[in-house]
N, C-alpha and C positions, 0 to 999 in steps of 0.2 A: 318853517318849511323842511321838509323829509324827502330826502334823494336817497334811492338805491339803485344801483346798477347791478345788471344781469349778464354773466357771461355765458357763451354757449356751453361751457361745462356744467355750470349751474343749471341750465336748461335741460341736459342731459340727465343729470342726478334727479332733477325733479321729475322728470319723464319715466325714469328706471324706477323710482319709488311710487309713483302713480301706477305704473304697471305691476309692481308687485302687490300693493294693494287690490288692483283689479283682480288678479288671480287668486289672491287668497280670498276674496269675496265669492268669486265664482266656486271654488274649492267648497266653501263653507256652505253655499245654496244647493250645488249639486250633488254633496256626497251625505248619503243619508247616515242619521245619528244613531240609529239601532244597528246592532250587530247581527247578522244573519249567519247562523252556521248551519249547512246543509247537513241532515242525518240521512242516509239511505241503506247503510249496512242491516243485517238480519238484526243483529243485537243492539242496534240503535248508536252504534259508534263507528266512526271512520276509523281506519287503520292506517297510520301514518308510516309507519317503522318498517313495513315489509318491501322497501322500493330498492334494494340493491341489485335485484335481478330485472331482467326486461319481464319475465312472466310477472314479477310483483309491481312493477309499475304498471302493466295492463291491467291486471287485477285492481290497483288502486282505482285508476279510472273507471272500471268497470262498476265499482260503488257507487259512483254516480249516474250509471246508464249508459256510458260512452263505450264505444266500440270502436277501435283503431286498427291501423295496419299493423302487424306484427313486430317491424322493424320501425325503430325511430327515423325520422327524417333527417335528424341532425341531433349530434351530440357534443355540447360545447361545454370547457371549463370557464367559467367566470369569477370573478372576484366580487361580492358583494361591496360597495363603494362605502368610505368610512363616514362620509357626508352625503346625505341624499339631496339631490336637486330637486326643483319642483316636479319633474316627470317622476323621478322614482319615489319621492314621496307621496304622489298620487297613487303609483302602481303600490305600494305598501299599504294605502288606504285599503285598496281591494283586497290585500292579504289579510288584513286586520279584520274585515268583513267577513272572511271565512275561517276565522280563528287562528290565523298565523299571523308571523310579524317577523319580517325580515330584519329589523332593526337588531335584533338579538345576533346576528351573524354578520355585522359589519367586518369587514376586511378578510373575511374566511373564503377560501375558494370553495364554490360550489359546482355541480354540473347540471346544466340545463339540458334536458331530453324533451325532443320536440316530436309529437306524432300527429299523424295524418288521421282525423276523426272522419269515420266511413258513416256514422248514422245520425248526422245533426238534421233535425226537423226544419222542413220550412225553410231550406236555404240551398242554393243550387252552387255556390261557390265553393272554394276550398275553405274548409275550417281546420285549424291545428288545435292539440291539446299540449301545453308546455307545462313541464313539472320540474321544480327546482329540488335538487337533491343535495342533503348533507349527510355524509355518513350513513346512506341507505335509508334516511327519512325524508319525507316529502315536507318542505319547509316553505314551499310557495309553488304558486303556477297560475294558470289560467287556460280558458278556452277563447282562442281569436280566429278573426278572418285572414285570410292572406292579404285581402284587399285594404287599403290604408284608410278608405272610407266606410269600413264594415265595423264590425263590433268587438269587444272584448267583456268577457264576465268571468266571473270566478268558476270553480268546478261544477258548482249548480248553476243553472239559469237564473236562479232566483237571486244570486250574489253579483250585483254589478253596480259600478259607478253611475250616479245619475238617474 
């Protein structure tokens, strides 16, 4: 006869492991495996290095067709975490899909600029463009809604998770 006892802490550990596997499976299913890098500039290349000034950041967004208000809604200093949790790892997957990678900047202080997008098509709510800047270079960012049940995608509408 084989007897095994289960404590509440064992059940919690099993549930946490099961949840981690479920999250991993969801990410594997919903994150496309191909890399999509948007290219809209006249010479076929996106310029990431001219983001030291407000004008440079607005010009960066205009490469993707976005028009934004001339003053950022928010300017915040943040530190890229040394270890990525599930949420941040998923966000970095979005960055990788647009040819960027935040893991190169772990433990670095960066600045996030948030602009209100004024020309987002077929959406009536508020849309923001977030730019993550390190030493005058765009190293990440997204286009997202203000609403928590809205959307988030890369600088191009074609670069999105799921």
